[in-house]
N, CA, C and O atoms as a DFTB+ gen file, in Angstrom:
440 C
 N C O
     1  1    -249.308     161.707     112.631
     2  2    -249.149     162.632     111.558
     3  2    -247.284     162.611     111.421
     4  3    -246.661     162.433     110.374
     5  1    -246.703     162.845     112.773
     6  2    -245.291     162.956     112.569
     7  2    -244.502     162.147     111.562
     8  3    -243.643     162.756     110.924
     9  1    -244.683     160.826     111.330
    10  2    -244.157     159.916     110.794
    11  2    -244.783     160.286     109.173
    12  3    -244.036     160.034     108.227
    13  1    -245.613     160.646     109.004
    14  2    -246.340     160.807     107.596
    15  2    -245.446     162.029     107.108
    16  3    -244.840     162.103     106.038
    17  1    -245.485     162.723     107.858
    18  2    -244.570     164.273     107.344
    19  2    -243.175     163.841     107.248
    20  3    -242.601     164.365     106.293
    21  1    -242.351     162.935     108.042
    22  2    -241.288     162.852     107.891
    23  2    -241.024     161.890     106.565
    24  3    -239.917     161.959     106.032
    25  1    -241.846     161.158     106.126
    26  2    -241.927     160.036     105.182
    27  2    -242.095     161.014     103.625
    28  3    -241.294     160.805     102.714
    29  1    -242.941     161.811     103.510
    30  2    -243.282     162.746     102.616
    31  2    -241.967     163.832     102.510
    32  3    -241.750     164.189     101.352
    33  1    -241.053     164.412     103.549
    34  2    -240.019     164.953     103.433
    35  2    -238.847     164.265     102.635
    36  3    -238.129     164.690     101.730
    37  1    -238.907     163.003     103.315
    38  2    -237.638     162.088     102.768
    39  2    -238.063     161.834     101.277
    40  3    -237.151     162.006     100.468
    41  1    -239.019     161.536     100.874
    42  2    -239.447     161.283      99.442
    43  2    -239.372     162.597      98.457
    44  3    -238.989     162.498      97.291
    45  1    -239.695     163.579      98.929
    46  2    -239.439     165.263      98.509
    47  2    -237.857     165.219      98.387
    48  3    -237.296     165.233      97.291
    49  1    -237.285     165.173      99.410
    50  2    -235.704     165.190      99.265
    51  2    -234.993     164.201      98.057
    52  3    -234.075     164.541      97.311
    53  1    -235.532     163.180      98.083
    54  2    -235.175     162.282      97.440
    55  2    -235.492     162.600      95.718
    56  3    -234.717     162.365      94.791
    57  1    -236.623     163.095      95.648
    58  2    -236.938     163.605      94.399
    59  2    -236.065     164.919      93.893
    60  3    -235.646     165.025      92.740
    61  1    -235.875     165.813      94.837
    62  2    -235.079     167.099      94.590
    63  2    -233.543     166.536      93.913
    64  3    -232.974     166.848      92.867
    65  1    -233.185     165.611      94.967
    66  2    -231.747     165.199      94.461
    67  2    -231.903     164.315      93.205
    68  3    -230.801     164.404      92.663
    69  1    -232.537     163.659      92.590
    70  2    -232.700     163.009      91.514
    71  2    -232.907     163.992      90.548
    72  3    -232.263     163.782      89.520
    73  1    -233.676     165.115      90.541
    74  2    -233.703     166.408      89.652
    75  2    -232.620     166.996      89.558
    76  3    -232.212     167.314      88.442
    77  1    -231.886     167.287      90.711
    78  2    -230.657     167.932      90.452
    79  2    -229.797     167.433      89.857
    80  3    -229.069     168.178      89.200
    81  1    -229.548     166.000      89.853
    82  2    -228.601     165.085      89.058
    83  2    -228.927     164.945      87.629
    84  3    -228.095     164.713      86.752
    85  1    -229.971     165.073      87.484
    86  2    -230.373     165.050      86.030
    87  2    -229.987     166.564      85.305
    88  3    -229.250     166.648      84.322
    89  1    -230.592     167.671      85.944
    90  2    -230.162     168.825      85.113
    91  2    -228.723     168.974      85.058
    92  3    -228.170     169.616      84.164
    93  1    -227.973     168.264      86.205
    94  2    -226.300     168.620      86.199
    95  2    -225.904     167.574      84.908
    96  3    -225.155     167.999      84.029
    97  1    -226.353     166.420      84.849
    98  2    -225.753     165.747      83.444
    99  2    -226.467     166.411      82.249
   100  3    -225.835     166.308      81.197
   101  1    -227.680     167.091      82.170
   102  2    -228.020     167.369      80.632
   103  2    -227.192     168.765      80.664
   104  3    -227.085     169.126      79.492
   105  1    -226.654     169.562      81.404
   106  2    -225.768     170.602      81.372
   107  2    -224.236     169.927      80.820
   108  3    -223.606     170.399      79.874
   109  1    -223.926     169.072      81.399
   110  2    -222.706     168.240      81.467
   111  2    -222.547     167.805      79.816
   112  3    -221.464     167.842      79.231
   113  1    -223.785     167.402      79.205
   114  2    -223.748     166.687      77.825
   115  2    -223.920     168.086      76.775
   116  3    -224.213     167.886      75.596
   117  1    -223.780     169.071      77.132
   118  2    -223.812     170.126      76.000
   119  2    -222.616     170.603      75.667
   120  3    -221.634     170.480      76.399
   121  1    -222.599     171.231      74.449
   122  2    -221.233     171.728      73.969
   123  2    -221.464     172.920      73.233
   124  3    -222.507     173.193      72.639
   125  1    -220.485     173.585      73.298
   126  2    -220.310     174.893      72.733
   127  2    -219.984     174.869      71.147
   128  3    -218.817     174.548      70.924
   129  1    -220.711     175.122      70.076
   130  2    -220.206     174.885      68.902
   131  2    -220.629     176.637      68.011
   132  3    -221.694     177.193      67.741
   133  1    -219.454     176.930      67.845
   134  2    -219.540     178.369      66.933
   135  2    -220.143     179.329      67.588
   136  3    -220.893     180.080      66.963
   137  1    -219.944     179.496      68.943
   138  2    -220.372     180.522      70.129
   139  2    -221.764     180.149      70.452
   140  3    -222.467     181.045      70.919
   141  1    -222.292     178.955      70.281
   142  2    -223.761     178.649      70.572
   143  2    -223.686     177.396      71.339
   144  3    -222.972     176.554      70.794
   145  1    -224.214     177.042      72.431
   146  2    -224.396     175.855      73.308
   147  2    -225.337     175.063      72.458
   148  3    -226.044     175.630      71.626
   149  1    -225.370     173.689      72.652
   150  2    -225.782     172.676      71.601
   151  2    -227.595     172.867      72.241
   152  3    -228.603     173.071      71.564
   153  1    -227.481     172.718      73.634
   154  2    -228.772     172.817      74.505
   155  2    -229.685     174.019      73.664
   156  3    -230.769     173.897      73.093
   157  1    -228.840     175.172      73.817
   158  2    -229.659     176.441      73.518
   159  2    -229.950     176.503      71.704
   160  3    -230.644     177.349      71.140
   161  1    -229.267     175.452      71.091
   162  2    -229.703     175.507      69.684
   163  2    -230.961     174.939      69.495
   164  3    -231.440     175.170      68.385
   165  1    -231.755     174.148      70.379
   166  2    -232.901     173.445      70.362
   167  2    -234.015     174.707      70.279
   168  3    -235.112     174.554      69.741
   169  1    -233.619     175.864      70.835
   170  2    -234.633     176.866      70.961
   171  2    -234.860     177.050      69.527
   172  3    -235.968     177.530      69.290
   173  1    -234.159     176.817      68.534
   174  2    -234.469     177.581      67.305
   175  2    -234.849     176.337      66.699
   176  3    -235.294     176.725      65.619
   177  1    -234.962     175.023      66.710
   178  2    -235.266     173.831      65.854
   179  2    -236.532     174.254      65.493
   180  3    -236.587     174.204      64.265
   181  1    -237.505     174.620      65.928
   182  2    -239.249     174.696      65.455
   183  2    -238.979     175.581      64.371
   184  3    -239.625     175.257      63.374
   185  1    -238.217     176.636      64.199
   186  2    -238.255     177.534      63.266
   187  2    -237.391     177.225      62.189
   188  3    -237.275     178.004      61.243
   189  1    -236.716     176.053      62.258
   190  2    -236.376     175.685      60.944
   191  2    -236.347     174.457      60.395
   192  3    -235.533     174.109      59.540
   193  1    -237.462     173.580      60.988
   194  2    -238.085     172.311      60.337
   195  2    -239.358     172.341      59.949
   196  3    -240.006     173.297      60.376
   197  1    -239.933     171.538      59.232
   198  2    -241.072     171.274      59.068
   199  2    -241.628     171.944      58.011
   200  3    -240.776     172.661      57.486
   201  1    -242.854     172.024      57.398
   202  2    -243.105     172.417      56.123
   203  2    -243.526     174.040      56.432
   204  3    -243.300     174.939      55.622
   205  1    -244.172     174.242      57.737
   206  2    -244.426     175.510      57.881
   207  2    -244.231     175.933      59.234
   208  3    -245.014     176.006      60.181
   209  1    -242.631     176.279      59.080
   210  2    -242.292     176.534      60.665
   211  2    -242.895     178.110      61.136
   212  3    -243.237     179.114      60.512
   213  1    -242.824     177.741      62.530
   214  2    -243.414     179.099      63.211
   215  2    -242.056     180.180      63.286
   216  3    -240.847     179.978      63.175
   217  1    -242.840     181.372      63.519
   218  2    -241.618     182.393      63.410
   219  2    -240.635     182.047      64.827
   220  3    -241.023     181.297      65.723
   221  1    -239.668     182.556      64.826
   222  2    -238.388     182.115      65.833
   223  2    -238.844     182.615      66.876
   224  3    -239.427     183.676      66.655
   225  1    -238.823     182.149      68.437
   226  2    -239.109     182.871      69.613
   227  2    -237.752     183.554      70.013
   228  3    -236.639     183.241      69.591
   229  1    -238.109     184.701      71.047
   230  2    -237.035     185.686      71.152
   231  2    -235.730     184.856      71.652
   232  3    -234.610     185.089      71.199
   233  1    -235.969     183.958      72.541
   234  2    -234.606     183.167      73.023
   235  2    -233.782     182.436      71.704
   236  3    -232.575     182.200      71.734
   237  1    -234.595     182.155      70.650
   238  2    -233.959     181.734      69.306
   239  2    -232.691     182.737      68.969
   240  3    -231.485     182.545      68.810
   241  1    -233.627     184.009      68.933
   242  2    -232.808     184.903      68.171
   243  2    -231.579     185.393      69.216
   244  3    -230.468     185.661      68.758
   245  1    -231.841     185.478      70.517
   246  2    -230.931     185.662      71.260
   247  2    -229.533     184.668      70.765
   248  3    -228.383     185.083      70.623
   249  1    -229.992     183.351      70.575
   250  2    -228.793     182.468      70.506
   251  2    -227.961     182.712      69.105
   252  3    -226.741     182.559      69.047
   253  1    -228.946     183.196      67.742
   254  2    -228.545     183.341      66.564
   255  2    -227.834     184.699      66.482
   256  3    -226.937     184.784      65.644
   257  1    -228.110     185.765      67.234
   258  2    -227.475     186.713      67.123
   259  2    -226.064     186.816      68.003
   260  3    -225.240     187.725      67.900
   261  1    -225.998     185.875      68.733
   262  2    -224.516     185.684      69.462
   263  2    -223.819     184.521      68.727
   264  3    -222.755     184.170      69.235
   265  1    -224.249     183.818      67.554
   266  2    -223.468     182.781      66.729
   267  2    -222.489     183.275      66.380
   268  3    -222.437     184.504      66.437
   269  1    -221.368     182.548      65.900
   270  2    -220.625     183.002      64.920
   271  2    -220.662     182.326      63.418
   272  3    -220.133     181.293      63.007
   273  1    -221.396     183.194      62.828
   274  2    -221.976     182.808      61.533
   275  2    -220.874     182.266      60.555
   276  3    -221.092     181.163      60.053
   277  1    -219.898     182.819      60.282
   278  2    -218.639     182.358      59.552
   279  2    -218.330     180.878      59.860
   280  3    -218.102     180.104      58.930
   281  1    -218.318     180.507      61.018
   282  2    -217.808     179.063      61.596
   283  2    -219.012     178.374      61.288
   284  3    -218.796     177.306      60.716
   285  1    -220.206     178.636      61.480
   286  2    -221.501     177.996      61.057
   287  2    -221.809     177.340      59.555
   288  3    -222.483     176.348      59.278
   289  1    -221.140     178.166      58.765
   290  2    -221.007     177.954      57.210
   291  2    -220.277     176.685      57.213
   292  3    -220.589     175.922      56.298
   293  1    -219.475     176.325      57.941
   294  2    -218.823     175.359      57.591
   295  2    -219.664     173.881      58.011
   296  3    -219.220     172.757      57.780
   297  1    -220.707     174.123      58.544
   298  2    -221.434     172.940      58.848
   299  2    -222.514     172.718      57.943
   300  3    -223.277     171.792      58.218
   301  1    -222.725     173.394      56.910
   302  2    -223.877     173.435      55.906
   303  2    -224.038     172.076      55.426
   304  3    -225.182     171.789      55.073
   305  1    -223.272     171.296      55.346
   306  2    -223.467     169.795      54.491
   307  2    -224.137     169.055      55.575
   308  3    -224.562     167.953      55.228
   309  1    -224.322     169.370      56.724
   310  2    -224.676     168.457      57.799
   311  2    -226.365     168.810      58.021
   312  3    -227.204     168.086      58.559
   313  1    -226.546     170.124      57.439
   314  2    -228.232     170.441      57.735
   315  2    -229.285     169.384      56.829
   316  3    -230.291     168.965      57.401
   317  1    -229.071     169.074      55.735
   318  2    -230.086     168.005      55.643
   319  2    -229.867     166.653      56.292
   320  3    -230.894     165.977      56.337
   321  1    -228.892     166.150      56.753
   322  2    -228.938     164.934      57.506
   323  2    -229.775     165.178      58.776
   324  3    -230.371     164.219      59.265
   325  1    -229.858     166.356      59.326
   326  2    -230.467     166.785      60.507
   327  2    -231.794     167.005      60.437
   328  3    -232.560     167.141      61.392
   329  1    -232.213     167.057      58.575
   330  2    -233.651     167.345      58.426
   331  2    -234.120     168.942      58.662
   332  3    -235.153     169.425      59.126
   333  1    -232.690     169.636      58.048
   334  2    -233.044     171.107      58.371
   335  2    -232.799     171.678      56.754
   336  3    -231.843     171.464      56.008
   337  1    -233.784     172.317      56.570
   338  2    -233.900     173.108      55.282
   339  2    -232.747     174.482      55.071
   340  3    -233.094     175.535      55.607
   341  1    -231.797     174.476      54.530
   342  2    -230.737     175.640      54.404
   343  2    -231.441     176.731      54.123
   344  3    -230.970     177.756      54.615
   345  1    -232.781     176.901      53.258
   346  2    -233.283     177.957      53.044
   347  2    -233.937     178.969      54.475
   348  3    -234.012     180.170      54.734
   349  1    -234.304     177.733      55.120
   350  2    -235.045     177.992      56.426
   351  2    -234.220     178.930      57.540
   352  3    -234.536     179.849      58.295
   353  1    -232.984     178.194      57.229
   354  2    -231.537     178.856      58.132
   355  2    -231.646     180.237      57.774
   356  3    -231.801     181.066      58.670
   357  1    -231.567     180.690      56.215
   358  2    -231.393     182.163      55.851
   359  2    -232.507     182.639      56.454
   360  3    -232.347     183.605      57.201
   361  1    -233.796     182.120      56.288
   362  2    -234.881     182.891      56.798
   363  2    -235.030     183.543      58.220
   364  3    -235.537     184.605      58.582
   365  1    -234.362     182.455      58.941
   366  2    -234.301     182.626      60.560
   367  2    -233.312     183.329      60.830
   368  3    -233.575     183.968      61.849
   369  1    -232.200     183.579      60.418
   370  2    -231.357     184.704      60.513
   371  2    -231.631     185.913      60.219
   372  3    -231.224     186.814      60.953
   373  1    -232.641     186.279      58.687
   374  2    -233.234     187.340      58.756
   375  2    -234.175     187.799      59.924
   376  3    -234.177     188.807      60.632
   377  1    -234.995     186.655      59.863
   378  2    -236.104     186.896      60.862
   379  2    -235.705     187.663      62.656
   380  3    -236.378     188.447      63.325
   381  1    -234.458     187.061      62.930
   382  2    -233.826     187.490      63.747
   383  2    -233.340     188.819      63.801
   384  3    -233.039     189.333      64.879
   385  1    -233.256     189.328      62.878
   386  2    -232.649     190.731      62.351
   387  2    -231.156     190.845      62.228
   388  3    -230.560     191.912      62.373
   389  1    -230.613     189.762      61.970
   390  2    -229.067     189.754      61.505
   391  2    -228.981     190.259      60.067
   392  3    -229.513     189.609      59.167
   393  1    -228.443     191.200      59.863
   394  2    -228.342     192.084      58.574
   395  2    -226.948     191.551      58.184
   396  3    -226.864     191.031      57.071
   397  1    -226.003     191.603      58.843
   398  2    -224.529     191.436      58.508
   399  2    -224.267     189.942      58.285
   400  3    -224.194     189.268      59.313
   401  1    -224.116     189.322      57.124
   402  2    -223.538     187.839      56.885
   403  2    -222.320     188.082      56.739
   404  3    -221.956     189.062      56.089
   405  1    -221.480     187.258      57.303
   406  2    -219.921     187.002      56.595
   407  2    -219.590     187.032      55.363
   408  3    -220.404     186.264      54.849
   409  1    -218.776     187.504      54.372
   410  2    -218.943     187.329      52.979
   411  2    -218.396     186.182      52.764
   412  3    -218.612     185.933      51.578
   413  1    -217.820     185.352      53.227
   414  2    -217.684     183.633      53.440
   415  2    -219.001     182.894      53.261
   416  3    -219.157     181.902      52.548
   417  1    -219.792     183.410      53.888
   418  2    -221.274     182.878      54.143
   419  2    -222.269     183.264      52.844
   420  3    -223.087     182.448      52.419
   421  1    -222.101     184.631      52.253
   422  2    -222.842     184.778      51.457
   423  2    -223.239     184.030      50.230
   424  3    -222.604     184.182      49.186
   425  1    -224.259     183.234      50.312
   426  2    -224.795     182.612      49.141
   427  2    -224.600     180.936      49.468
   428  3    -224.930     179.950      48.810
   429  1    -223.994     181.059      50.630
   430  2    -223.759     179.445      50.877
   431  2    -224.863     178.528      51.055
   432  3    -224.571     177.334      51.121
   433  1    -225.699     178.762      51.118
   434  2    -226.757     178.237      51.383
   435  2    -227.780     178.039      50.487
   436  3    -228.706     177.236      50.607
   437  1    -227.576     178.808      49.580
   438  2    -228.595     178.831      48.248
   439  2    -228.189     178.137      47.353
   440  3    -228.827     178.048      46.304
């Protein structure tokens, strides 16, 4: 029994090490764009893609409220390339309770 437990613990330790490295690599590959971490942006993807997107989750709205919207407006031309409908972005911002849109962004997605 002692050898079986030792083998299991060694395998478990190896698994934990691999998992830790994977998490570190994922975090290292994220970037910050307009006060938003690119990994955090994925929390909003379901709410801005597809024909009938679901409402945004709370974590998404936290990301949206912390974003620099004026900065994001500069990236509007990339939305169709990413298969994101600009009107859904406008709806997302509203659904997350953001009522103050920078003057330079008003009408930019319409």
